[in-house]
BAVEX-584380 format. One line per field, with one value per residue (C-alpha): residue number from 1; residue in one letter; x, y negated, z negated. Coordinates in Angstrom, 1 decimal, always signed. Each point is the difference from the previous one (the first is absolute). Layout:
# residues N
resi = (NUM,...)
resn = (A,...)
px = (X,...)
py = (Y,...)
pz = (Z,...)
END
This chain:
# residues 104
resi = (1,2,3,4,5,6,7,8,9,10,11,12,13,14,15,16,17,18,19,20,21,22,23,24,25,26,27,28,29,30,31,32,33,34,35,36,37,38,39,40,41,42,43,44,45,46,47,48,49,50,51,52,53,54,55,56,57,58,59,60,61,62,63,64,65,66,67,68,69,70,71,72,73,74,75,76,77,78,79,80,81,82,83,84,85,86,87,88,89,90,91,92,93,94,95,96,97,98,99,100,101,102,103,104)
resn = (M,A,F,V,I,F,F,K,C,K,Q,A,L,A,F,D,K,T,V,L,V,K,A,G,E,L,A,A,V,M,E,E,P,E,G,W,V,E,A,T,A,W,N,V,P,D,T,S,T,I,P,G,C,A,K,T,F,E,T,Y,V,E,A,E,K,F,I,K,R,W,K,G,H,P,W,Y,C,I,P,N,G,E,Y,E,I,V,E,V,A,P,H,M,V,T,I,Q,K,G,W,E,R,K,P,C)
px = (-47.7,+0.9,-1.8,+0.7,-1.5,-1.6,-0.9,-1.4,+2.2,-0.6,+0.5,+3.6,+1.0,+3.4,+1.7,-1.7,-3.4,-0.3,-1.6,+2.5,-2.5,-3.8,-2.1,-1.2,+2.7,+0.8,+3.4,+1.5,+2.6,+3.3,+3.3,+2.7,+2.8,+2.8,-1.5,+0.5,-3.7,-2.5,-2.1,-0.8,-3.0,-0.8,-3.2,-1.8,-2.9,-2.2,+0.2,+0.4,+3.5,+2.4,+3.7,+2.6,+1.6,-3.2,+0.7,-1.6,-1.3,-0.4,-3.4,-3.0,+0.5,+3.7,-1.0,-2.7,+2.3,+2.5,-2.3,-1.6,+3.3,+1.9,+0.3,+0.8,+3.0,+1.1,-1.3,-2.7,-1.5,-1.9,-2.7,-3.4,-1.4,-1.7,+1.7,-0.6,+2.0,+0.1,+1.1,+2.5,+1.8,+3.4,-0.2,+2.8,+1.4,+2.6,+2.9,+3.0,+3.2,+2.4,+0.9,+1.3,+2.0,-1.8,+1.9,+1.2)
py = (+0.4,-3.4,-3.0,-3.8,-2.9,-3.2,-2.6,-3.5,-2.7,-2.7,-3.6,-1.2,-3.6,-1.5,-2.4,-2.9,+1.6,+1.1,+3.5,+2.7,+2.9,-0.5,+1.9,+3.2,+0.1,+3.6,+1.6,+3.4,+1.6,+0.5,+1.6,-2.5,+0.5,-0.9,+2.2,-2.6,+0.0,+2.9,-1.4,-3.3,-1.2,-1.6,-1.7,+2.0,-1.0,+3.1,+3.5,+1.5,-1.6,+2.3,-0.9,+2.8,-1.2,+0.4,+1.5,+3.5,+2.1,+3.8,-0.1,-2.4,+0.2,-1.0,-3.0,-1.0,+0.2,-2.2,-2.8,-0.2,-0.6,-1.9,-3.8,-0.8,-1.2,-2.6,-2.3,-1.5,+3.3,+1.0,+2.6,-1.2,+3.4,+0.8,+2.7,+2.7,+3.2,+1.5,+3.4,-0.1,+2.3,-0.8,-1.6,+1.5,-1.2,+1.4,-2.2,+0.4,+0.2,+0.2,+2.1,+3.5,+1.0,+2.3,+3.0,-0.2)
pz = (+15.9,-1.5,-1.4,+0.4,-2.0,+1.2,-2.6,-0.3,-1.4,-2.6,+1.2,-0.3,+0.1,+0.8,-2.3,+1.9,-0.4,+3.7,+0.4,+0.8,-0.2,+0.0,-2.5,+1.6,+2.7,+1.0,-0.5,+0.1,-2.4,+1.9,-0.6,-1.0,+2.5,-2.4,-2.8,-2.7,-1.0,-0.1,+2.8,+1.8,+2.0,+3.3,+1.1,+2.6,+2.3,-0.8,-1.2,+3.5,+0.1,-1.8,+0.4,+0.1,-3.2,-2.1,-3.3,+0.0,-2.9,+0.0,-1.7,-0.4,-3.8,+0.3,+2.1,-2.4,-3.0,+1.8,+1.1,-3.5,-1.7,+2.8,-0.5,+3.6,+1.9,+1.0,-2.7,+2.2,+1.1,-3.1,+0.1,-1.1,-1.0,+3.3,+2.1,+2.5,+0.1,+3.6,+1.1,+2.9,+2.3,+1.7,+3.4,+2.1,+3.3,+2.3,+0.8,+2.3,-2.0,+2.9,+3.0,+0.6,+3.0,+2.5,+1.3,+3.6)
END
């Protein structure tokens, strides 16, 4: 069992006042591949889209504590206080990794 977090963003403006992120835009908390910050975020179309790099939490309480203290990342992806914590299960697929020789 694992949990992921979806949240709504505050509006973020670029230096020239163009809108980078609209107020209420949906994002998900993601693992940061380089590991230099605790977590990052990506915009997602809806809560049925859960990328493989979503940051997972072992319990609902752990996820809730995280989203209540997390300030967001990158700078323009700031949580507005509205969030949804969703229970997830791994989605596994079989892939071919190569070939093995058949006996004659």
